N, C-alpha and C positions, 0 to 999 in steps of 0.2 A: 920882901913881898913878891909874889909872881907878877912878872912884867910883860911877858911875850907869850902869845899863842900862835902856834903853827899847825894848820891842818894839811894833812897829806892825804889825797884821795888815791887810793891804790887799786890795782886789779890783778889778781893772781889766777891763772888757770889752774883748775883742778885736774889732778891726774886722771881721774875717772869721773864722769858726770854722775850725779845722784838723781835717780828717778823717784819722785814722790807723787802724792795725790795732786800736788800743785804744778807738776810739770818737771822739767829737767833743769838742774842747776849745774852749770858748766864752767863758771868762774866764781871766785870770791872777790867781790868788790867791797871795799870797806873804807872808812875815814879814820885815820890816825890823828889823835889830839896830842900835841906835844906842848907842855907848859914849861916856861923857863923863868927862873927868878933872877933877882939882881946879881947873885953870886954864881950863876950859870947852872944851878942845880935843876934838873929836869923831872918831869912826871909825864907818863905816856899812858895812853888807853886807846881802845878801839871801839869805834861805833859800829856794831855788827848788823845794822840794817841790810837786808838783801837788795839785789839790784832791781827787783820787781816787788810791788806792794801786795804779795800773795800771802805772807806769813801774818804780818800786821799791816796797817795802812801805811806804815813808814817804809821807805826805800832810800837808796843811796843819794838819789837826786833830791828828795825832799829833805834829807838830813843835812845835806850841804847848805841848803838855802837857810834852814832853820838855825844851824849853828852859826853861820856867818852873819845873819841879819838880826837874829833874836837872842840866842842863847849866849854867845860870847860877849856881846855888848852888855847884857844883864849881868853876866858874871864879872865883867870889869867894874861895873858900877857897884856891885855887891862888895867886891874886894875893898874898894876905897872906904866903905862904911862899917865893914866887919871888924869885930873886936880882934886885936892882935894878941899873941900869935894866933894865926888861923888854925882851926881844927877841921879836918875834912868831913866830920859828922855833920857840920852845919853847911856844907857847900850846896846842898840842894835847896836851901833857902833862896838862892839867887833866882830859881825858877818857880817860886810859889804862885806866881800869876799866869803861868804857861799851862795850857791843857794839852795832855797828851805828849807826843814826841819823846817817849820814854827812853828810847835808845839813843837819841841824840843827847838827852839830859845825862843819861848814865855815862856817856863817854867823857863828858866834862867832869862830872862828880868823880869817877874812878880815876881820872887823871890827876885830881887833887889828892886823892888818897895815895896814889903812886908817888907823887912829888913829896907828900908829908913823910912817907917812909924813907925816901932818900934823904930829905932835909934833917930828919932826926936819927937816921942810921938804924932804924928798926925794920926787920923783915915785916913785909906787909902781912904775911900769914899770921904773925903774932899780933899785930895791931887789930886784926879782925877776929881773933880768938880761936884760930885753927889749932886742931889737936893731933892731926895725922902727919906722919913723915911721908907716907906713900899712899896712893889712892888706887882702887881697882878701876880697870878700864874696860868698857864694852865696845863692840863694833855695831855700826848701823849698816844694814844692806838695803839698797833700793829695790824697787820693783823690777822684775825681770820677766821677759817673754818666754824664757826657758827655765824649767824647774830643775833640770840637771845642772845647768850653770849656777843657778842660785845655791843649790845644794853643795856644789863644789866650792863656791865662795865661802860658804858657811864652814866647810871642812877647813879651809885655809885660815879662817879666823881662829877656829879652835886650835889648829896646830900652832899659830903664832902666840897663843896664850891668852887670847881675850877672854874675859871672865863672863861675858854675856853677849848674845846676839839679838839685836833689835831689828825687826823686820818692818819696812814700810808696807802698808797695806791699803786697800780701798774696796768698795763693794765689788764682789766677784772675783776679787784678787786677794783672797785671805786664807781660806781653809787649805787649799792645795799647797800653796807655798810653805805655810806653817807646817803642814803635816810632812811635807818632804824633808824639811829640816829636823822636825822632832823624831821622825822615824830613825834617822841616822844618828841622832844625839839625844837619847831619850832623857839624859840627866842634865843637859845643858841648860843654864839659866837663859830664858828667852822672854822677850817682850814684843809688843806689836804697836806701831805708831800709824794712826789713821789720818793725822792732820786735818781733823774735822771733816772727813769726806762722807761720812755716813748720815743718813736721815731717819726719821722715825720709822719709816717703812722697812728699813734694813735692820731693825733691831733684832729680828729673829736670828739673822745670820751672826750678829754679835754674840748673842746668848750662846751659840753653839761653840764659840771659841773657848768656853769654860773647860772643855775636855783636854786642852793642851798644856795645862799647868804653866801659864804664863805668869811672870812676875806682875805685869799690869798690861793693860791696853790704854795707850796714850791718846788723849784728845780724840774720842771716837766720833763726837758730834760737834756742830759748830760752836764757837766760843761762847755765844750768849744763849744756848739752848739749855737753860739751867733745869727746867722741870723735867725734860726728857733725860737729861744726864742723871737727875736724881732718881728717876724711875728705872733707868738701866742699871744703875749701881745697886739699887735695891734687889734686882733680879739676878745680878751677876755674882758668882763666887770670886771671880778675878777682880782685883782692884782696878778702878779707873784712875788714871793719872791725868791731871790737867796741865796743859801747857799754855796755849794761846789764850785760854779763859782767864788766867790769873796775871793780872798786871798790877795788883796792889794788894795790901793787907786787908782792905775792905772786901774785895772779891774773894780772897782766901776764906774769910770768915763767912761769906755767903755760901760758899761751896761747902764748908763744914756744917753750917746750920741746916742746909737742905739735904745733906748726905749725898752730894753729887760726886764725890771722889774721895779716895783714901790715900792718894800719892800726889806729891807736888813736884813738877819739873821746875828746878831753879835755874834760870838764866838771868844773870845780873843786868844784861841790857834790856830784856823785856820788862823787868821790874823797876828799872830806873837808877840802878847803881848798887854800891856795897851797902850803903845804909838802908835802903828799903829792902834789901835781901835779908839783913839781920833782923829787921822787924817781922818780916814775912815768915822767917824760920821760927821765931819766937811764937807767933800765932799758930803756925803749923804744929809745933810741939804741943801747945795747950790743947789743940783739937784732936791730937793722936794720929796726925797724918805723917806719913813717911816722906822723905824728900831725897832728891838726887840732883845732879847737875847735868843738864843737856847741853848740846852744842849748836852753833850757827855757822859751821864751817870756818871758824875763826883763823886767822893768821896766828903766828906764834905769839903776838902781843896780847891779843885777846884770849888766847889758849892758856897762857900763864896765869892771867887774872881768873880764868874759869877753874883752873886746877887748884888755886889758892882757895876759891870758894868751896871746891869739892873736899877740901881739908877740914872744913867746919865739922863739929861733932854731931850735928844733927842729920848728916848725910848717911843714908842707909844702903843705897844701891850704887852699883858701879857708874862712873861718869861716861858720857859719850865722847870725851875729849881724848882722842887717841894721839898716837905719835905723829909728828909733822909728815913723815914720809908717806903716810897713807893718803894725804890729801895734796901735797905740793911737791914738785921737783926741787923748788928752792923756796925756804921760809924766809922770814923777816928777822930772825934771830941769828946771832953768831954760832950758837950751838942749837941745832934743832931739837925739839922735844922728842925723846925716845924712851923705850922701856928701860926701867932699871933692873927688872927681871920680868919674865913673861906675865903680861897682864897687869903689871904694876907700873906706875909712873911716880917718880920722886917729886914731892911737892917742892916747887922753887921757894928757896928761903932767900929771896933778893930783897934788899932795901931799895925798892924802885927798879924799873926796867932799863934805864938809860944805858948802863954798861953792857947790857945783853942784846940791844937793838943793832942789827946789821945795817948801818946807814947806807952803804952802797946798794944793798938789796931793796931798801925802802926807796932810794933814788931810782933804781932801775924799774920798779913796778909803779911808780907814781905817774898819774895822769893829769893831776892838778895840785896846786899848792896855794895856800892862802896864809898870809902872815899878818898879825895885827899887834901893835903896841897897846897894850891893855890901859896904859895911862893916858891915851888919847880920847877914850870914850867918855 
């Protein structure tokens, strides 16, 4: 049985700040969940909540409190009562009475899956039903005050082999940058991500983006603006992709019923873990919605789990989870994630992450540690 939980709060500086509609992201703060059983077998996962509560209401500070005071104690009590042997598909039951805090819940749930893979010696990708050996990778470019520099950055991504370029946009900062890249790369797969920054009065400008042959426009309106999203999608040829709006299978079904989107951005942290991801993908498939895996500036630990998710057969578009060197001078894995060939990353076939974690790097970037004997709760 799992006996110990260790939380490592880490902070890794990004090589280049990312400018989005929410502001600048300059470092990746994360909480690593490490579970250890009586035989020393470990499971690892990453809570991907950002430093500021701008993407969702969760942030690193709140996640630390929720994990230490609420989720880990509940998980410990659930472990004592759960049927043995434990199967990770039931781990979410430990938090049935908790509202929200999906990224915190996901970190524990995914650590259980990772531990189970190590315990049974089965690659996690096989346990989840993945079917790809390699996945396509796209690059995301932040907003820039210089169109020339932005176009040059897109040139560099194309030269490195990235299969899609996704551009962060906001009202008044959309047509010109998209056109600057599209003019130079007429056949490049492109997408735009607004992070919910547009409002109903901006819809005309969004409709004009139809002429750029984008794969999708991601989260153009605020997460709960369902009726305007449905109206916009009805008027657009370009598919709307929903990110922040979809935190559960129920919201996915609402989006499908209203016709508010045709594409789903899958982030295991936002959805609450691997189990909820699998349920959401089944619902998306039934609704005829495409899916792909987005990113949260994950360290290598969260990146591996995201790439395993991107290997699932329902994924149609390139993932945002690029090589580690794009983001960090040093990552938290012994072997950083890199291209197997230009624009393609090999899906990790690991039975748990423990053997891949660089313990010295975790120690270097750790700002706080919390350890609990789960048998004491």
